[in-house]
C-alpha positions as CSV (number, residue, x, y, z in Angstrom):
1,X,-178.2,1.5,70.1
2,X,-181.1,-0.9,70.5
3,X,-179.8,-4.1,71.9
4,X,-181.8,-7.4,71.4
5,X,-181.9,-10.1,74.0
6,X,-184.4,-12.2,72.1
7,X,-186.2,-12.3,68.8
8,X,-189.9,-12.9,68.2
9,X,-190.8,-16.0,66.2
10,X,-191.1,-15.0,62.5
11,X,-188.5,-12.3,62.6
12,X,-185.1,-12.3,60.9
13,X,-182.6,-13.1,63.7
14,X,-179.2,-14.1,62.1
15,X,-177.2,-13.6,58.9
16,X,-174.1,-15.6,57.8
17,X,-171.7,-15.0,55.0
18,X,-170.7,-18.4,53.6
19,X,-167.6,-17.8,51.5
20,X,-164.7,-19.3,49.7
21,X,-162.3,-16.8,51.4
22,X,-163.1,-16.3,55.0
23,X,-160.1,-14.1,55.7
24,X,-160.9,-12.0,52.7
25,X,-164.5,-11.6,53.9
26,X,-163.3,-10.5,57.3
27,X,-161.1,-7.9,55.7
28,X,-163.8,-6.6,53.4
29,X,-166.7,-6.3,55.9
30,X,-164.7,-5.0,58.8
31,X,-163.3,-2.2,56.5
32,X,-166.7,-1.4,54.9
33,X,-168.9,-1.4,58.0
34,X,-166.4,-0.8,60.8
35,X,-167.0,-4.2,62.3
36,X,-164.6,-6.2,64.4
37,X,-164.5,-10.0,64.6
38,X,-163.9,-12.9,66.9
39,X,-163.0,-16.4,65.6
40,X,-164.2,-19.6,67.3
41,X,-162.7,-23.0,66.5
42,X,-165.1,-25.4,64.7
43,X,-162.6,-28.2,64.4
44,X,-158.9,-28.8,63.7
45,X,-158.9,-26.7,60.5
46,X,-161.8,-24.3,60.6
47,X,-163.2,-21.4,62.6
48,X,-166.6,-19.6,62.8
49,X,-166.2,-15.9,62.6
50,X,-168.6,-13.6,64.6
51,X,-168.8,-10.1,63.3
52,X,-169.3,-7.4,66.0
53,X,-170.3,-3.8,66.1
54,X,-169.3,-2.1,69.3
55,X,-169.0,-5.5,70.9
56,X,-172.4,-6.7,69.8
57,X,-173.1,-9.4,67.3
58,X,-174.2,-8.4,63.8
59,X,-173.6,-11.6,61.8
60,X,-171.1,-14.2,61.0
61,X,-168.8,-15.8,58.3
62,X,-167.9,-19.4,57.7
63,X,-166.1,-21.4,55.0
64,X,-168.2,-22.7,52.1
65,X,-167.8,-26.4,51.7
66,X,-168.4,-28.2,48.4
67,X,-172.2,-28.0,48.6
68,X,-174.6,-28.6,45.7
69,X,-178.2,-27.7,45.1
70,X,-180.0,-29.6,42.4
71,X,-176.7,-30.8,41.1
72,X,-175.2,-27.3,40.8
73,X,-172.4,-26.0,43.0
74,X,-173.6,-23.4,45.6
75,X,-171.8,-20.1,45.2
76,X,-170.7,-17.8,48.0
77,X,-173.8,-16.3,49.6
78,X,-175.4,-14.7,52.7
79,X,-177.6,-17.1,54.7
80,X,-180.7,-15.6,56.2
81,X,-182.1,-17.1,59.4
82,X,-185.7,-16.7,60.7
83,X,-186.5,-17.1,64.4
84,X,-188.7,-19.9,65.5
85,X,-189.7,-21.3,68.9
86,X,-189.9,-24.9,67.4
87,X,-187.5,-25.7,64.6
88,X,-189.0,-29.2,64.2
89,X,-192.5,-27.9,64.0
90,X,-191.6,-25.1,61.6
91,X,-189.7,-27.6,59.3
92,X,-192.8,-29.9,59.3
93,X,-195.0,-26.9,58.3
94,X,-192.6,-25.9,55.6
95,X,-192.9,-29.4,54.0
96,X,-196.7,-29.3,54.5
97,X,-196.9,-26.0,52.5
98,X,-194.7,-27.2,49.7
99,X,-191.2,-26.5,50.8
100,X,-188.2,-28.8,50.8
101,X,-185.8,-29.6,53.6
102,X,-182.2,-29.1,52.5
103,X,-181.1,-30.0,56.0
104,X,-183.6,-31.4,58.5
105,X,-183.6,-30.0,62.1
106,X,-180.4,-30.5,64.0
107,X,-178.7,-29.2,67.1
108,X,-175.8,-26.8,66.9
109,X,-174.1,-27.7,70.1
110,X,-175.7,-25.7,73.0
111,X,-176.3,-22.7,70.8
112,X,-179.6,-23.6,69.2
113,X,-181.4,-25.8,66.8
114,X,-181.8,-25.1,63.1
115,X,-183.0,-26.4,59.7
116,X,-182.3,-25.3,56.1
117,X,-185.4,-25.0,53.9
118,X,-186.1,-24.2,50.3
119,X,-189.4,-22.5,49.6
120,X,-191.7,-23.7,46.8
121,X,-190.3,-21.0,44.4
122,X,-186.7,-22.0,45.0
123,X,-185.4,-19.5,47.6
124,X,-183.3,-21.0,50.5
125,X,-183.4,-19.8,54.1
126,X,-182.7,-21.2,57.6
127,X,-184.7,-21.3,60.7
128,X,-183.1,-20.8,64.1
129,X,-184.5,-22.0,67.5
130,X,-182.3,-20.1,70.0
131,X,-180.8,-21.7,73.1
132,X,-177.7,-19.9,74.3
133,X,-177.3,-17.9,71.0
134,X,-180.2,-15.6,70.2
135,X,-178.7,-14.3,66.9
136,X,-177.9,-10.7,66.1
137,X,-177.9,-8.4,69.2
138,X,-177.8,-5.3,67.0
139,X,-180.2,-4.6,64.1
140,X,-181.8,-1.5,62.4
141,X,-178.7,0.6,63.1
142,X,-175.9,1.9,60.9
143,X,-173.7,-1.1,59.9
144,X,-176.3,-3.7,60.7
145,X,-179.0,-5.6,58.9
146,X,-182.2,-3.5,58.5
147,X,-184.4,-5.2,55.9
148,X,-184.7,-8.4,53.9
149,X,-186.4,-8.9,50.5
150,X,-187.4,-12.1,48.8
151,X,-186.9,-11.9,45.1
152,X,-188.9,-14.6,43.4
153,X,-190.5,-15.7,40.1
154,X,-193.9,-16.3,41.9
155,X,-194.5,-13.7,44.7
156,X,-198.1,-14.9,45.3
157,X,-197.0,-18.5,45.7
158,X,-194.2,-17.4,48.0
159,X,-196.5,-15.2,50.1
160,X,-198.9,-18.2,50.6
161,X,-196.0,-20.4,51.7
162,X,-194.6,-18.0,54.3
163,X,-198.1,-17.2,55.6
164,X,-198.6,-20.9,56.3
165,X,-195.2,-21.4,57.9
166,X,-194.7,-18.2,59.9
167,X,-198.1,-16.5,59.9
168,X,-196.8,-13.6,57.9
169,X,-199.3,-11.3,56.1
170,X,-198.6,-9.1,53.1
171,X,-199.8,-5.8,51.8
172,X,-199.4,-4.1,48.5
173,X,-196.5,-1.7,48.0
174,X,-195.2,0.1,44.9
175,X,-195.9,-1.8,41.7
176,X,-195.7,-5.6,42.2
177,X,-193.9,-5.3,45.5
178,X,-195.5,-6.8,48.7
179,X,-194.6,-5.7,52.2
180,X,-194.2,-8.5,54.8
181,X,-195.7,-8.1,58.2
182,X,-194.9,-10.3,61.2
183,X,-197.8,-9.4,63.4
184,X,-197.9,-5.6,63.5
185,X,-194.3,-5.1,62.5
186,X,-193.2,-4.6,58.9
187,X,-190.0,-6.6,58.4
188,X,-189.3,-7.0,54.7
189,X,-190.8,-7.5,51.3
190,X,-191.4,-9.8,48.4
191,X,-190.8,-8.7,44.8
192,X,-190.7,-10.3,41.4
193,X,-187.5,-11.4,39.7
194,X,-186.9,-9.5,36.5
195,X,-183.9,-11.5,35.3
196,X,-184.8,-15.1,34.3
197,X,-181.2,-16.1,34.8
198,X,-181.2,-15.2,38.5
199,X,-182.6,-17.9,40.8
200,X,-185.1,-16.9,43.6
201,X,-183.2,-15.6,46.6
202,X,-183.3,-13.6,49.8
203,X,-181.5,-10.3,49.8
204,X,-180.1,-8.8,53.0
205,X,-179.9,-5.0,53.4
206,X,-177.4,-3.2,55.5
207,X,-178.1,0.4,56.8
208,X,-175.4,3.0,55.9
209,X,-175.2,6.7,56.4
210,X,-174.2,7.4,52.8
211,X,-175.0,4.8,50.1
212,X,-172.8,6.4,47.4
213,X,-169.8,6.7,49.7
214,X,-170.2,3.1,50.9
215,X,-170.5,1.8,47.4
216,X,-167.4,3.6,46.3
217,X,-165.5,2.2,49.4
218,X,-166.8,-1.3,48.6
219,X,-165.3,-1.0,45.1
220,X,-162.0,0.1,46.5
221,X,-162.0,-2.9,48.7
222,X,-162.5,-5.2,45.7
223,X,-166.3,-5.5,45.6
224,X,-168.5,-4.8,42.6
225,X,-171.7,-2.8,42.1
226,X,-174.3,-5.0,40.5
227,X,-176.8,-2.1,40.7
228,X,-175.3,1.4,41.2
229,X,-176.9,3.6,43.9
230,X,-180.4,4.7,43.0
231,X,-183.2,6.6,44.8
232,X,-186.6,5.2,45.6
233,X,-188.9,8.1,46.3
234,X,-189.9,8.4,50.0
235,X,-187.8,5.3,50.8
236,X,-184.2,6.1,50.4
237,X,-181.1,5.3,48.4
238,X,-180.2,1.7,47.6
239,X,-177.3,-0.2,45.9
240,X,-176.8,-3.9,45.3
241,X,-173.2,-5.1,45.6
242,X,-171.1,-8.2,45.5
243,X,-168.1,-8.7,47.8
244,X,-164.8,-9.9,46.3
245,X,-165.8,-13.5,46.7
246,X,-169.3,-13.0,45.1
247,X,-171.6,-12.8,48.1
248,X,-174.4,-10.4,47.1
249,X,-176.0,-7.9,49.5
250,X,-177.6,-4.5,49.4
251,X,-177.0,-1.1,51.0
252,X,-179.8,1.1,52.3
253,X,-179.6,4.8,53.1
254,X,-182.9,6.1,54.6
255,X,-184.7,9.0,53.2
256,X,-185.9,9.9,56.7
257,X,-182.5,9.8,58.6
């Protein structure tokens, strides 16, 4: 199992399920992916849940407060974090290239410094400058995050924004899909939204051994299949699911494993 001790700037380094039922989320994801968890107090009435795979961090869960974005309530969702060596500088570049600060840079105790940003097309993400907490220590393994896609109404505009903020480059994939590169490493993609009622968003993919079996298990645990398992030639098998609280995520079964 590859174990990470640091993350290069511009890579995806943390994921966080923000949910209306933290205990329900713990039960769902530990059953689906074989994770364990550890709870850490965040105050007199709340905890921060670290999800673990074989003792290594794979993500987290926390309670959703009554947040609003553009006057609309924020539904349960997975937060995506991108590594930076300078949260303040990255936040400033995001504004320079047309983004909006949802939460300006702030310290999270001794663990790190972060900001919450909305890109010019409407998708929200976080940046994380690590101190004592680097983010995930397991990635690109079964039961861990392996890929992230930006689904947006304006892929070209989004690509220009992220190039300016993180130095990412893009290259053409199948159809209108763009592959994202951070330096030499391919880390994710940008694709067009096909449903006008769906807001731009980042989608997190978890690697599984059998997409169909994992989808069936998710349904048994109270989840829903928004897109049933399908095959992408030379890529693998993919499904898009929602957990019982409505957090959306994707499963990926490699065609090469």
